[in-house]
C-alpha positions in Angstrom: -28.4 -13.3 -20.9 -28.7 -15.3 -17.7 -29.5 -13.8 -14.4 -25.8 -14.3 -13.2 -24.4 -12.6 -16.3 -26.9 -9.7 -16.2 -25.7 -9.2 -12.5 -22.1 -9.2 -13.6 -22.8 -7.0 -16.7 -23.7 -4.2 -14.3 -20.4 -4.6 -12.5 -17.7 -4.3 -15.1 -14.4 -2.4 -15.0 -12.8 -0.8 -18.0 -10.5 -3.4 -19.4 -7.3 -2.6 -21.3 -7.0 0.8 -19.6 -3.4 0.2 -18.1 -0.1 -1.2 -19.5 2.8 -2.2 -17.3 4.3 1.3 -17.2 1.1 2.8 -15.7 0.9 -0.2 -13.2 4.5 0.4 -12.2 3.6 4.0 -11.7 0.6 2.9 -9.6 2.9 0.9 -7.4 5.3 3.8 -6.9 2.5 6.2 -6.3 1.1 4.0 -3.5 4.3 4.2 -1.6 6.1 7.4 -2.5 4.9 9.5 0.4 6.7 7.1 2.7 10.1 8.4 1.3 9.2 11.9 2.4 8.5 11.3 6.1 7.7 8.6 8.6 10.5 6.1 7.9 13.0 8.3 9.6 11.4 7.9 13.1 12.8 4.4 12.9 16.3 5.9 13.3 15.1 7.4 16.5 14.0 4.0 17.7 17.1 2.0 16.7 19.9 4.3 15.5 21.0 4.3 11.9 22.7 0.8 12.0 19.7 -0.7 13.7 17.3 0.9 11.3 19.3 -0.3 8.3 18.9 -3.9 9.6 15.2 -3.3 10.0 14.9 -1.8 6.6 16.9 -4.6 4.9 14.6 -7.2 6.6 11.4 -5.3 5.4 13.0 -4.9 1.9 13.5 -8.6 1.7 9.9 -9.2 3.0 8.4 -7.0 0.3 10.6 -8.3 -2.5 9.6 -11.8 -1.6 6.0 -10.8 -1.3 6.0 -9.0 -4.6 7.5 -12.0 -6.4 4.8 -14.2 -4.9 2.0 -11.8 -5.9 3.4 -11.5 -9.4 2.9 -15.2 -9.9 -0.6 -15.2 -8.4 -1.8 -12.1 -10.2 -0.8 -13.6 -13.6 -2.6 -16.8 -12.8 -5.7 -15.2 -11.1 -6.1 -11.8 -12.7 -9.0 -10.5 -10.6 -9.7 -7.1 -9.1 -9.7 -8.5 -5.6 -6.0 -9.0 -5.6 -5.0 -10.7 -2.3 -8.6 -11.5 -1.5 -9.0 -13.4 -4.8 -5.8 -15.3 -4.2 -6.7 -16.3 -0.7 -10.2 -17.4 -1.7 -8.8 -19.7 -4.3 -6.3 -21.1 -1.8 -8.3 -21.2 1.5 -12.0 -20.9 0.6 -14.6 -18.2 1.4 -13.6 -17.5 4.9 -9.9 -17.3 4.2 -10.6 -15.0 1.3 -12.8 -12.8 3.5 -10.1 -12.5 6.2 -7.5 -11.6 3.7 -9.8 -9.1 2.0 -10.6 -7.6 5.5 -7.0 -7.2 6.3 -6.3 -5.3 3.1 -9.5 -3.3 3.5 -8.4 -2.1 6.9 -5.1 -1.1 5.5 -6.5 0.7 2.5 -9.4 2.4 4.1 -7.3 3.7 7.1 -4.2 4.7 5.2 -5.9 7.6 3.2 -7.5 8.9 6.4 -4.1 9.2 8.0 -2.5 10.6 4.8 -5.1 13.3 4.4 -4.4 14.5 8.0 -0.7 14.8 7.0 -1.8 16.6 3.9 -3.8 19.0 6.0 -0.7 19.8 8.1 1.3 20.4 4.9 -1.3 22.7 3.4 -1.4 24.6 6.8 2.3 25.2 6.6 2.0 26.5 3.0 -1.2 28.6 3.1 -2.5 28.5 6.8 -5.6 26.4 6.2 -6.0 23.1 8.1 -8.6 20.7 9.4 -11.9 19.3 8.1 -12.2 21.7 5.2 -8.9 20.5 3.7 -9.8 16.9 4.3 -13.1 17.2 2.6 -11.8 19.1 -0.4 -9.1 16.5 -1.1 -11.5 13.6 -0.8 -14.0 15.3 -3.1 -11.4 16.3 -5.7 -9.7 13.0 -6.0 -12.7 10.7 -5.6 -14.3 12.9 -8.4 -11.3 12.3 -10.7 -11.6 8.6 -10.1 -15.3 8.6 -11.0 -14.4 10.2 -14.4 -12.6 6.9 -15.3 -9.6 4.7 -14.6 -7.5 5.9 -17.6 -7.9 9.6 -16.7 -7.2 8.8 -13.0 -4.0 6.9 -13.6 -2.6 9.5 -15.9 -3.2 12.2 -13.3 -1.6 9.9 -10.7 1.5 9.5 -12.9 2.1 13.2 -13.1 1.7 13.8 -9.5 4.0 10.9 -8.5 6.5 12.1 -11.1 6.8 15.4 -9.3 7.3 13.6 -6.0 10.1 11.4 -7.5 11.7 14.6 -9.0 11.9 16.0 -5.5 13.6 12.8 -4.1 16.1 12.6 -6.9 17.0 16.3 -6.7 17.6 16.0 -3.0 19.8 13.0 -3.5 21.9 14.6 -6.2 22.4 17.8 -4.0 23.4 15.9 -0.9 26.0 13.5 -2.5 28.9 16.0 -1.8 27.7 16.5 1.7 27.8 12.9 2.8 29.9 12.2 5.9 29.8 8.7 7.3 30.4 10.0 10.9 26.9 11.5 10.8 25.5 8.1 10.6 26.5 7.2 14.1 26.0 10.4 16.1 23.3 9.0 18.5 24.7 8.3 22.0 24.3 4.6 22.7 22.5 3.3 25.8 24.5 1.3 28.4 26.1 -1.8 26.8 25.2 -0.9 23.2 27.2 0.2 20.3 27.1 3.5 18.3 25.8 1.4 15.3 22.9 0.0 17.3 22.5 2.5 20.2 19.3 1.0 21.4 20.1 -2.7 20.8 18.0 -5.4 19.3 14.8 -4.1 20.9 15.3 -0.9 18.9 15.5 -2.9 15.7 12.2 -4.6 16.5 10.5 -1.4 17.3 11.8 0.1 14.0 10.2 -2.5 11.8 6.9 -0.6 11.3 8.8 2.5 10.2 11.0 0.5 7.8 7.7 -0.7 6.2 6.8 2.8 5.3 9.5 2.8 2.6 7.4 0.1 0.8 3.9 0.0 2.3 1.0 -0.5 -0.2 3.1 -1.7 -3.1 1.2 -4.9 -2.9 -1.9 -3.1 -4.3 -0.8 -3.3 -7.9 -2.8 -6.6 -8.5 -6.0 -4.7 -7.6 -5.7 -3.3 -11.1 -5.5 -6.7 -12.8 -9.0 -6.5 -14.5 -8.1 -3.1 -16.0 -4.7 -4.1 -17.4 -4.1 -4.6 -21.1 -2.5 -8.0 -20.6 -2.8 -9.0 -17.0 -0.6 -12.0 -17.2 2.3 -9.9 -18.5 1.6 -6.4 -17.3 0.8 -7.0 -13.6 4.1 -9.0 -12.8 6.2 -6.5 -14.8 4.4 -3.6 -13.2 4.7 -4.6 -9.6 8.4 -5.9 -9.9 9.4 -2.7 -11.7 7.8 -0.6 -8.9 9.5 -2.7 -6.2 13.0 -2.3 -7.8 12.6 1.5 -8.1 11.3 1.7 -4.5 14.4 -0.2 -3.3 16.5 2.4 -5.0 14.8 5.4 -3.4 14.9 3.7 -0.1 18.7 3.4 -0.2 18.9 6.9 -1.4 17.0 8.6 1.4 18.2 6.3 4.2 21.9 6.7 3.4 22.2 10.2 1.8 19.9 12.1 4.1 21.3 10.6 7.3 24.9 11.0 6.1 24.3 14.7 5.3 22.2 15.7 8.3 23.0 13.2 11.0 21.0 10.3 12.6 20.1 12.5 15.6 18.4 15.0 13.4 16.8 12.5 11.1 15.3 10.5 14.0 13.4 13.5 15.1 12.5 15.3 11.8 9.0 15.8 10.6 10.3 16.7 7.1 13.7 14.9 6.7 14.3 15.9 3.1 13.7 19.6 3.8 15.7 19.5 7.1 18.7 17.8 5.4 18.8 20.4 2.6 18.4 23.3 5.0 21.2 22.1 7.2 23.5 22.0 4.2 22.5 25.5 3.0 20.3 24.4 0.1 17.5 26.8 1.1 15.9 27.4 -2.3 15.9 23.6 -3.2 14.5 22.9 0.3 11.5 25.2 -0.4 11.0 23.5 -3.8 11.2 20.0 -2.1 8.8 21.1 0.6 6.2 22.0 -2.0 6.7 18.8 -3.9 6.5 16.8 -0.6 2.9 17.7 -0.7 2.7 16.0 -4.2 4.2 12.8 -2.6 1.4 12.7 -0.1 -1.2 13.5 -2.7 0.1 10.7 -4.9 -0.2 8.1 -2.2 -3.6 9.4 -1.1 -4.9 9.4 -4.7 -3.6 5.9 -5.6 -4.9 4.3 -2.4 -8.3 5.6 -3.1 -8.0 3.7 -6.4 -6.9 0.6 -4.4 -9.7 0.6 -1.8 -12.3 1.2 -4.5 -11.2 -1.9 -6.5 -11.1 -4.1 -3.4 -14.6 -2.9 -2.2 -15.8 -3.5 -5.7 -14.5 -7.1 -5.7 -15.7 -7.9 -2.2 -19.2 -6.5 -3.0 -19.4 -8.2 -6.4 -18.7 -11.5 -4.7 -21.3 -10.9 -2.0 -19.0 -10.3 1.0 -20.1 -6.7 1.2 -23.6 -5.2 0.3 -23.9 -5.9 -3.5 -25.0 -2.4 -4.5 -21.4 -1.2 -3.7 -20.1 -2.9 -6.8 -22.4 -1.3 -9.4 -20.4 0.6 -12.0 -21.2 3.7 -14.1 -21.3 4.2 -17.8 -17.6 5.0 -17.6 -17.0 1.6 -15.9 -16.1 3.4 -12.6 -17.3 1.7 -9.2 -18.8 5.0 -8.0 -20.3 3.7 -4.7 -17.1 1.8 -3.9 -15.3 5.1 -4.3 -17.8 7.3 -2.4 -18.8 5.2 0.7 -15.3 4.4 2.0 -14.3 8.0 1.3 -17.1 9.2 3.6 -16.0 6.8 6.3 -12.3 7.9 5.8 -13.3 11.5 6.2 -15.1 10.8 9.4 -12.1 8.8 10.8 -9.8 11.7 9.8 -11.6 14.1 12.0 -9.9 12.4 14.9 -6.6 14.0 13.9 -4.8 10.9 15.1 -2.7 10.4 11.9 0.1 8.4 13.6 -2.3 6.0 15.3 -4.5 5.5 12.2 -1.4 4.7 10.1 -0.1 2.2 12.7 -3.5 0.5 12.5 -3.1 0.3 8.8 0.2 -1.3 9.2 -1.3 -4.0 11.4 -3.9 -4.8 8.8 -1.1 -4.8 6.1 1.1 -7.3 8.0 -1.8 -9.6 8.6 -2.7 -9.5 4.9 1.0 -10.1 3.9 1.1 -13.3 6.0 -2.2 -14.6 4.5 -1.2 -13.8 0.9 2.2 -15.5 1.4 0.4 -18.5 2.8 -2.0 -18.4 -0.2 0.9 -18.7 -2.5 2.2 -21.8 -0.6 -1.2 -23.4 -0.6 -1.8 -22.8 -4.2 1.6 -24.4 -5.1 0.7 -27.4 -2.9 -3.1 -27.8 -3.9 -3.0 -26.7 -7.5 0.5 -27.5 -8.9 -0.9 -27.7 -12.5 -2.6 -24.3 -12.4 -1.4 -22.3 -15.5 1.2 -19.8 -14.2 2.4 -17.4 -16.9 5.0 -16.0 -14.4 6.6 -18.2 -11.8 8.1 -16.9 -8.5 11.8 -17.4 -8.4 12.5 -19.7 -5.4 8.9 -20.9 -5.3 7.5 -21.7 -1.9 10.8 -20.8 -0.3 10.4 -17.2 -1.4 6.8 -17.0 0.0 7.9 -18.7 3.2 10.4 -15.9 3.7 7.7 -13.2 3.3 5.3 -15.2 5.6 7.9 -15.4 8.5 9.0 -11.8 8.1 5.5 -10.4 8.0 4.6 -12.2 11.3 7.8 -10.7 12.8 6.8 -7.3 11.5 3.3 -7.7 13.0 5.0 -8.1 16.4 7.0 -4.9 15.8 3.8 -2.9 15.6 2.9 -4.3 19.1 6.4 -3.2 20.3 5.9 0.3 19.0 2.1 1.1 19.6 0.1 -1.4 21.7 -3.1 0.7 21.2 -2.9 0.4 17.4 -2.4 -3.4 17.7 -5.5 -4.0 19.8 -7.8 -1.4 18.1 -7.1 -3.2 14.8 -7.9 -6.6 16.4 -11.3 -5.1 17.4 -11.9 -4.1 13.8 -11.1 -7.7 12.8 -13.5 -9.1 15.4 -16.3 -6.8 14.1 -15.5 -7.9 10.5 -15.6 -11.6 11.3 -18.9 -11.2 13.2 -20.4 -9.5 10.1 -19.2 -12.4 7.9 -20.6 -15.0 10.2 -24.0 -13.3 10.7 -24.5 -11.7 7.3 -22.1 -12.0 4.3 -21.5 -15.8 4.2 -25.2 -16.2 3.4 -25.2 -13.8 0.5 -22.2 -15.1 -1.5 -22.7 -15.0 -5.3 -20.6 -18.1 -5.9 -19.8 -21.0 -3.5 -16.1 -21.1 -4.6 -13.5 -19.0 -6.3 -13.5 -21.3 -9.3 -17.3 -20.7 -9.7 -16.9 -17.0 -9.3 -14.1 -16.8 -11.9 -16.1 -19.0 -14.3 -19.1 -16.6 -14.0 -16.9 -13.6 -14.6 -15.2 -15.2 -17.6 -18.6 -16.3 -19.1 -20.2 -12.8 -18.6 -17.2 -11.0 -20.2 -17.3 -13.4 -23.1 -21.1 -12.5 -23.7 -20.3 -8.8 -23.4 -17.4 -9.0 -25.8 -19.5 -10.8 -28.3 -22.4 -8.4 -28.1 
């Protein structure tokens, strides 16, 4: 075995662990907590009509992005996801920037979510703060260390409970729907009841509309563990997106129609408040408990996502190489543990909203770069084998590119601090690349990296 193959043999994930149904479940699990809370504050920014415009724009952006990712993940089935696509399209620095953007999103999001979990646990049993944060990180990192198959099955059960709560709420509130409730926010001078805060409100609502779909783009991070990446990853991510579009329509329309835009725009627990207002107290209690399952599902799955990204960046030499070592169970233990320690430290700030806004900045930058990667790969490598092709081709990825840049400015409109704090993180990351990581890359190009991976896997399969 060559030195390169011995290096890669110590950095192998468990192949064939996930079919398309588990991958679809992973995509839903990434996002499902966003249906329970957060999105509704966009109604407070824009009114119901203005928020619907923002949600439709972000739904189009995510659908276009997902269709672009489906093509790239089938053609380049690597654990790095967006990083791998960008490196192939734009070289080492472009790959690093994209990977850094996704890393900011996926390392900050669990820290924000565990703060929200702490608040929910405090409501239920009166315990909050660092103890809760530590226990959840320890428990779910531990499950991931046991192995990907076990982790994804646990995740499916947890996210299934969360989906049950959303569907039960929707069914209960259908008879309570009243279209007048959608427009009960008093408009500011010169604006309509449909858009009470005008176009500026729509702009500021874009980050909240993203919470209905944020992180679904992480499905390709599971490519090296899929049974048939060329088929399973496209099917999984597209199925997840279709289901999330359905749940987005359900909560945005039915909850607001049953409880009113004014209430929804201020509610910390919109599903529970909508049920309580319509005298479904027992169901509200049930949904309140399962709302915790939604937060846990997203927390659990994003831990999976950041570990695979850190694994891929480390294996390629962008991050310290010992982070990509895998255990006998093919789990990237260090890629799970070290970001968890960092996330726990960040969570001690208690600034859940700020942290999540910073994650959204990282996300929108990564979306722009992944969309651009799709366009560049179509231009530079038109003959690349593509088992799945994006409907609309470069037009589709151009739509996601433009809308992601508009969404990025929306974060600036809502929270200037989050925008500039995230840019500082980018500056630190770029400095690290220029000073350290560019001198330690395992392969000079994406093609060389994938060739090494393929050769090492072939030797391991033959052994």
